[in-house]
Structures are given as structure tokens and as C-alpha cells.
DRENVOVEX-48471 format. One record per residue: x, y, z of N, C-alpha, C in turn; residue in one letter. Coordinates in Angstrom, 3 decimals, m for minus. Last residue first. Layout:
# residues N
<n_east = X, n_north = Y, n_up = Z, ca_east = X, ca_north = Y, ca_up = Z, c_east = X, c_north = Y, c_up = Z, r = A>
...
//
This chain:
# residues 78
<n_east = 13.257, n_north = m22.342, n_up = m8.976, ca_east = 14.003, ca_north = m21.370, ca_up = m9.893, c_east = 13.859, c_north = m21.286, c_up = m11.257, r = N>
<n_east = 10.159, n_north = m21.840, n_up = m7.088, ca_east = 10.936, ca_north = m22.386, ca_up = m7.885, c_east = 12.196, c_north = m21.361, c_up = m8.707, r = E>
<n_east = 8.776, n_north = m20.562, n_up = m5.061, ca_east = 9.584, ca_north = m20.901, ca_up = m4.966, c_east = 10.864, c_north = m21.868, c_up = m5.859, r = G>
<n_east = 6.029, n_north = m20.056, n_up = m6.655, ca_east = 6.298, ca_north = m20.953, ca_up = m5.652, c_east = 7.506, c_north = m21.446, c_up = m4.884, r = G>
<n_east = 5.797, n_north = m18.331, n_up = m8.111, ca_east = 6.193, ca_north = m19.403, ca_up = m8.774, c_east = 6.396, c_north = m20.581, c_up = m7.632, r = K>
<n_east = 4.573, n_north = m16.329, n_up = m6.650, ca_east = 4.659, ca_north = m16.450, ca_up = m7.861, c_east = 4.687, c_north = m17.749, c_up = m8.297, r = G>
<n_east = 4.583, n_north = m16.459, n_up = m3.770, ca_east = 3.114, ca_north = m16.662, ca_up = m4.424, c_east = 2.962, c_north = m16.762, c_up = m6.206, r = F>
<n_east = 7.137, n_north = m16.500, n_up = m3.147, ca_east = 6.285, ca_north = m17.320, ca_up = m2.712, c_east = 4.862, c_north = m17.208, c_up = m2.910, r = R>
<n_east = 8.625, n_north = m15.105, n_up = m4.951, ca_east = 9.053, ca_north = m16.601, ca_up = m4.789, c_east = 8.053, c_north = m17.343, c_up = m3.741, r = S>
<n_east = 7.554, n_north = m12.842, n_up = m4.957, ca_east = 7.330, ca_north = m13.750, ca_up = m6.251, c_east = 7.784, c_north = m14.852, c_up = m5.608, r = Y>
<n_east = 8.192, n_north = m11.764, n_up = m2.167, ca_east = 7.005, ca_north = m12.158, ca_up = m2.704, c_east = 6.889, c_north = m12.593, c_up = m3.545, r = W>
<n_east = 10.925, n_north = m11.783, n_up = m2.867, ca_east = 10.779, ca_north = m12.388, ca_up = m1.868, c_east = 9.179, c_north = m12.953, c_up = m2.259, r = N>
<n_east = 10.787, n_north = m9.646, n_up = m4.982, ca_east = 11.956, ca_north = m10.966, ca_up = m4.932, c_east = 11.074, c_north = m12.115, c_up = m4.024, r = K>
<n_east = 10.369, n_north = m7.682, n_up = m3.417, ca_east = 9.399, ca_north = m8.405, ca_up = m4.459, c_east = 9.747, c_north = m9.510, c_up = m4.763, r = F>
<n_east = 10.907, n_north = m5.707, n_up = m1.661, ca_east = 10.900, ca_north = m7.460, ca_up = m1.352, c_east = 10.055, c_north = m8.364, c_up = m2.495, r = K>
<n_east = 8.328, n_north = m3.393, n_up = m1.546, ca_east = 9.580, ca_north = m3.775, ca_up = m1.723, c_east = 9.931, c_north = m5.307, c_up = m1.299, r = Q>
<n_east = 6.758, n_north = m1.091, n_up = m3.510, ca_east = 6.841, ca_north = m2.688, ca_up = m3.414, c_east = 7.967, c_north = m2.854, c_up = m3.048, r = L>
<n_east = 5.621, n_north = 2.264, n_up = m2.099, ca_east = 6.395, ca_north = 1.107, ca_up = m3.507, c_east = 6.759, c_north = m0.265, c_up = m2.866, r = Q>
<n_east = 2.614, n_north = 3.574, n_up = m3.009, ca_east = 3.575, ca_north = 3.094, ca_up = m2.337, c_east = 4.570, c_north = 2.295, c_up = m3.122, r = F>
<n_east = m0.332, n_north = 5.293, n_up = m2.006, ca_east = 0.786, ca_north = 5.146, ca_up = m3.279, c_east = 2.071, c_north = 4.612, c_up = m2.592, r = F>
<n_east = m3.279, n_north = 5.333, n_up = m1.755, ca_east = m2.171, ca_north = 5.132, ca_up = m0.734, c_east = m1.146, c_north = 4.435, c_up = m2.427, r = I>
<n_east = m6.203, n_north = 7.462, n_up = m1.053, ca_east = m5.223, ca_north = 7.078, ca_up = m1.674, c_east = m3.934, c_north = 6.656, c_up = m1.078, r = H>
<n_east = m9.705, n_north = 6.958, n_up = m0.293, ca_east = m8.609, ca_north = 6.895, ca_up = 0.299, c_east = m7.782, c_north = 6.741, c_up = m1.020, r = I>
<n_east = m13.479, n_north = 8.535, n_up = m0.321, ca_east = m11.998, ca_north = 7.737, ca_up = m0.531, c_east = m10.631, c_north = 7.517, c_up = m0.339, r = H>
<n_east = m14.919, n_north = 10.469, n_up = 1.098, ca_east = m15.122, ca_north = 9.733, ca_up = 0.635, c_east = m14.208, c_north = 8.461, c_up = m0.025, r = D>
<n_east = m13.298, n_north = 12.382, n_up = 2.191, ca_east = m14.164, ca_north = 12.388, ca_up = 2.740, c_east = m14.999, c_north = 10.894, c_up = 2.339, r = P>
<n_east = m9.653, n_north = 11.096, n_up = 1.680, ca_east = m10.789, ca_north = 12.169, ca_up = 1.221, c_east = m11.990, c_north = 11.534, c_up = 2.056, r = N>
<n_east = m6.146, n_north = 10.820, n_up = 3.045, ca_east = m7.915, ca_north = 10.601, ca_up = 3.174, c_east = m8.975, c_north = 11.416, c_up = 2.489, r = L>
<n_east = m3.427, n_north = 9.480, n_up = 1.497, ca_east = m4.232, ca_north = 10.599, ca_up = 1.819, c_east = m5.761, c_north = 10.342, c_up = 1.792, r = Y>
<n_east = 0.106, n_north = 8.905, n_up = 0.817, ca_east = m1.112, ca_north = 9.000, ca_up = 1.282, c_east = m2.067, c_north = 10.226, c_up = 2.072, r = I>
<n_east = 2.815, n_north = 8.434, n_up = m0.385, ca_east = 2.085, ca_north = 9.002, ca_up = 0.023, c_east = 0.999, c_north = 8.407, c_up = 0.396, r = A>
<n_east = 4.480, n_north = 6.102, n_up = m0.265, ca_east = 5.416, ca_north = 7.577, ca_up = m0.795, c_east = 4.367, c_north = 8.509, c_up = m0.623, r = I>
<n_east = 5.668, n_north = 3.449, n_up = 1.971, ca_east = 4.369, ca_north = 4.105, ca_up = 1.614, c_east = 4.964, c_north = 5.777, c_up = 0.796, r = I>
<n_east = 6.987, n_north = 0.300, n_up = 1.999, ca_east = 7.276, ca_north = 1.752, ca_up = 2.130, c_east = 6.378, c_north = 2.955, c_up = 1.445, r = K>
<n_east = 6.857, n_north = m2.308, n_up = 3.683, ca_east = 6.379, ca_north = m1.668, ca_up = 2.520, c_east = 6.577, c_north = m0.368, c_up = 2.682, r = Q>
<n_east = 6.759, n_north = m4.493, n_up = 5.738, ca_east = 7.965, ca_north = m3.980, ca_up = 5.210, c_east = 7.737, c_north = m3.113, c_up = 3.921, r = E>
<n_east = 4.569, n_north = m4.841, n_up = 7.593, ca_east = 4.571, ca_north = m5.728, ca_up = 6.255, c_east = 5.515, c_north = m5.125, c_up = 5.432, r = K>
<n_east = 4.438, n_north = m2.247, n_up = 8.976, ca_east = 4.839, ca_north = m3.829, ca_up = 9.926, c_east = 5.060, c_north = m4.792, c_up = 8.736, r = N>
<n_east = 4.032, n_north = m0.775, n_up = 7.314, ca_east = 5.236, ca_north = m0.182, ca_up = 7.717, c_east = 5.567, c_north = m1.824, c_up = 8.245, r = T>
<n_east = 1.262, n_north = m1.285, n_up = 6.551, ca_east = 2.315, ca_north = m1.038, ca_up = 5.586, c_east = 3.634, c_north = m1.323, c_up = 6.343, r = F>
<n_east = 0.416, n_north = m0.282, n_up = 9.255, ca_east = 0.175, ca_north = m1.552, ca_up = 8.297, c_east = 0.888, c_north = m1.983, c_up = 7.317, r = I>
<n_east = 1.280, n_north = 2.023, n_up = 9.353, ca_east = 1.320, ca_north = 1.165, ca_up = 10.268, c_east = 1.449, c_north = m0.219, c_up = 9.849, r = G>
<n_east = m0.557, n_north = 3.425, n_up = 7.279, ca_east = 0.804, ca_north = 3.712, ca_up = 7.614, c_east = 1.639, c_north = 2.602, c_up = 8.432, r = T>
<n_east = m3.063, n_north = 3.287, n_up = 8.891, ca_east = m2.807, ca_north = 2.244, ca_up = 7.668, c_east = m1.381, c_north = 2.950, c_up = 7.642, r = I>
<n_east = m2.404, n_north = 4.399, n_up = 10.999, ca_east = m3.135, ca_north = 3.354, ca_up = 11.185, c_east = m2.878, c_north = 2.482, c_up = 9.752, r = Y>
<n_east = m2.152, n_north = 7.417, n_up = 10.180, ca_east = m1.050, ca_north = 6.768, ca_up = 11.152, c_east = m1.107, c_north = 5.216, c_up = 10.973, r = K>
<n_east = m4.639, n_north = 7.577, n_up = 8.876, ca_east = m3.489, ca_north = 7.838, ca_up = 7.959, c_east = m2.287, c_north = 7.172, c_up = 8.722, r = E>
<n_east = m6.429, n_north = 7.525, n_up = 11.179, ca_east = m6.595, ca_north = 6.548, ca_up = 10.228, c_east = m4.961, c_north = 6.536, c_up = 9.093, r = I>
<n_east = m5.322, n_north = 10.082, n_up = 12.460, ca_east = m5.151, ca_north = 9.167, ca_up = 12.865, c_east = m5.496, c_north = 7.678, c_up = 12.275, r = E>
<n_east = m5.950, n_north = 12.581, n_up = 10.194, ca_east = m4.684, ca_north = 11.757, ca_up = 10.423, c_east = m4.587, c_north = 10.687, c_up = 11.178, r = E>
<n_east = m8.588, n_north = 11.986, n_up = 10.398, ca_east = m7.937, ca_north = 11.566, ca_up = 8.951, c_east = m6.524, c_north = 10.996, c_up = 9.416, r = R>
<n_east = m10.767, n_north = 12.308, n_up = 11.735, ca_east = m9.750, ca_north = 11.075, ca_up = 12.168, c_east = m9.007, c_north = 11.108, c_up = 10.917, r = F>
<n_east = m11.586, n_north = 15.057, n_up = 11.489, ca_east = m11.036, ca_north = 15.173, ca_up = 12.938, c_east = m10.308, c_north = 13.566, c_up = 12.721, r = E>
<n_east = m12.930, n_north = 14.685, n_up = 8.900, ca_east = m12.047, ca_north = 14.868, ca_up = 8.785, c_east = m10.963, c_north = 14.976, c_up = 10.651, r = S>
<n_east = m14.412, n_north = 11.248, n_up = 8.574, ca_east = m14.571, ca_north = 12.604, ca_up = 9.195, c_east = m13.208, c_north = 13.194, c_up = 9.184, r = R>
<n_east = m15.552, n_north = 9.490, n_up = 6.043, ca_east = m14.222, ca_north = 9.687, ca_up = 6.677, c_east = m14.205, c_north = 11.210, c_up = 7.185, r = I>
<n_east = m17.772, n_north = 8.886, n_up = 4.336, ca_east = m18.039, ca_north = 8.707, ca_up = 5.496, c_east = m16.945, c_north = 8.694, c_up = 6.797, r = K>
<n_east = m19.826, n_north = 10.221, n_up = 2.208, ca_east = m18.458, ca_north = 10.749, ca_up = 2.939, c_east = m18.817, c_north = 10.597, c_up = 4.403, r = N>
<n_east = m20.150, n_north = 7.530, n_up = m0.013, ca_east = m20.647, ca_north = 8.509, ca_up = 0.585, c_east = m19.627, c_north = 8.944, c_up = 1.561, r = E>
<n_east = m19.975, n_north = 5.764, n_up = m2.245, ca_east = m19.071, ca_north = 7.015, ca_up = m2.041, c_east = m19.723, c_north = 8.414, c_up = m0.888, r = R>
<n_east = m21.178, n_north = 3.609, n_up = m1.938, ca_east = m21.811, ca_north = 4.227, ca_up = m1.754, c_east = m21.024, c_north = 5.873, c_up = m2.562, r = G>
<n_east = m18.661, n_north = 2.843, n_up = 0.714, ca_east = m19.544, ca_north = 2.289, ca_up = 0.092, c_east = m20.533, c_north = 3.250, c_up = m0.675, r = K>
<n_east = m15.333, n_north = 4.231, n_up = m0.035, ca_east = m16.327, ca_north = 4.045, ca_up = 1.093, c_east = m17.613, c_north = 3.536, c_up = m0.303, r = T>
<n_east = m12.779, n_north = 3.418, n_up = m2.237, ca_east = m13.661, ca_north = 3.939, ca_up = m2.119, c_east = m14.700, c_north = 3.638, c_up = m1.168, r = A>
<n_east = m9.035, n_north = 3.120, n_up = m2.737, ca_east = m10.316, ca_north = 2.854, ca_up = m2.051, c_east = m11.692, c_north = 3.322, c_up = m1.807, r = F>
<n_east = m6.665, n_north = 2.903, n_up = m4.282, ca_east = m7.554, ca_north = 3.606, ca_up = m3.998, c_east = m8.571, c_north = 2.961, c_up = m3.396, r = V>
<n_east = m2.759, n_north = 2.589, n_up = m4.665, ca_east = m4.515, ca_north = 1.743, ca_up = m4.213, c_east = m5.373, c_north = 2.979, c_up = m3.867, r = L>
<n_east = m0.514, n_north = 2.576, n_up = m6.934, ca_east = m1.392, ca_north = 3.166, ca_up = m6.169, c_east = m2.447, c_north = 2.241, c_up = m5.902, r = Q>
<n_east = 2.677, n_north = 1.370, n_up = m6.955, ca_east = 1.310, ca_north = 0.854, ca_up = m6.970, c_east = 0.689, c_north = 2.072, c_up = m6.262, r = I>
<n_east = 5.969, n_north = 0.324, n_up = m8.070, ca_east = 5.134, ca_north = 1.544, ca_up = m7.493, c_east = 3.638, c_north = 1.283, c_up = m7.754, r = Y>
<n_east = 8.901, n_north = m1.235, n_up = m8.318, ca_east = 7.371, ca_north = m1.402, ca_up = m8.473, c_east = 6.673, c_north = m0.379, c_up = m7.801, r = I>
<n_east = 11.781, n_north = m1.827, n_up = m9.662, ca_east = 11.060, ca_north = m0.541, ca_up = m8.491, c_east = 9.562, c_north = m0.910, c_up = m8.916, r = Q>
<n_east = 14.829, n_north = m4.006, n_up = m9.603, ca_east = 13.295, ca_north = m3.788, ca_up = m9.717, c_east = 12.143, c_north = m2.732, c_up = m9.055, r = T>
<n_east = 17.473, n_north = m5.468, n_up = m10.544, ca_east = 17.073, ca_north = m4.117, ca_up = m10.288, c_east = 15.566, c_north = m4.076, c_up = m10.268, r = Y>
<n_east = 19.464, n_north = m7.963, n_up = m10.724, ca_east = 18.042, ca_north = m7.654, ca_up = m11.190, c_east = 18.199, c_north = m6.634, c_up = m10.158, r = T>
<n_east = 22.941, n_north = m9.315, n_up = m12.188, ca_east = 21.971, ca_north = m8.516, ca_up = m11.152, c_east = 20.725, c_north = m7.906, c_up = m11.447, r = N>
<n_east = 22.758, n_north = m12.534, n_up = m13.511, ca_east = 23.478, ca_north = m11.213, ca_up = m13.558, c_east = 22.289, c_north = m10.671, c_up = m12.292, r = P>
<n_east = 24.335, n_north = m15.586, n_up = m12.617, ca_east = 22.991, ca_north = m15.045, ca_up = m12.534, c_east = 23.079, c_north = m12.837, c_up = m12.712, r = M>
//
């Protein structure tokens, strides 16, 4: 089987309900660290993260895609 090299980048954007300004600036850094910790525990690499008062941007590289695909894509079939 030939070697396969895959890079998958995903941008997630989450908005607050009604796009209301709910994310206060004094908590922005703490929330960013919390979200980064979640991605780190899932062995994903965050390229960029930023919180605006009404939405969040997360740009990350999907790591270990082969393992993910074997669990969810084809159920481990070869």
C-alpha cells in the first residue's frame, strides 16, 4: 500500500444565540485557554482561535484522520 499524506484544516465558527454580545472581554483569554485544552486533550492542533463578543473562530488541523475515519467512516474495514 503506498504512503498516504493527508492534511485537513477546518474552520469552526460558533455564534451566540441571536448574535447577542455575550462573550465579555475580561473572560476572553480564559475561554480561549479552556477551548484550546479541549482540542489538546482530543489530540487536535489549533492553528488560531479568537473570541469576538458575539462569535468564536477556531481554525485547526485535524490530526490522526486515519484513526478517526476507521472509527466513524467505514467502521474499521480495509
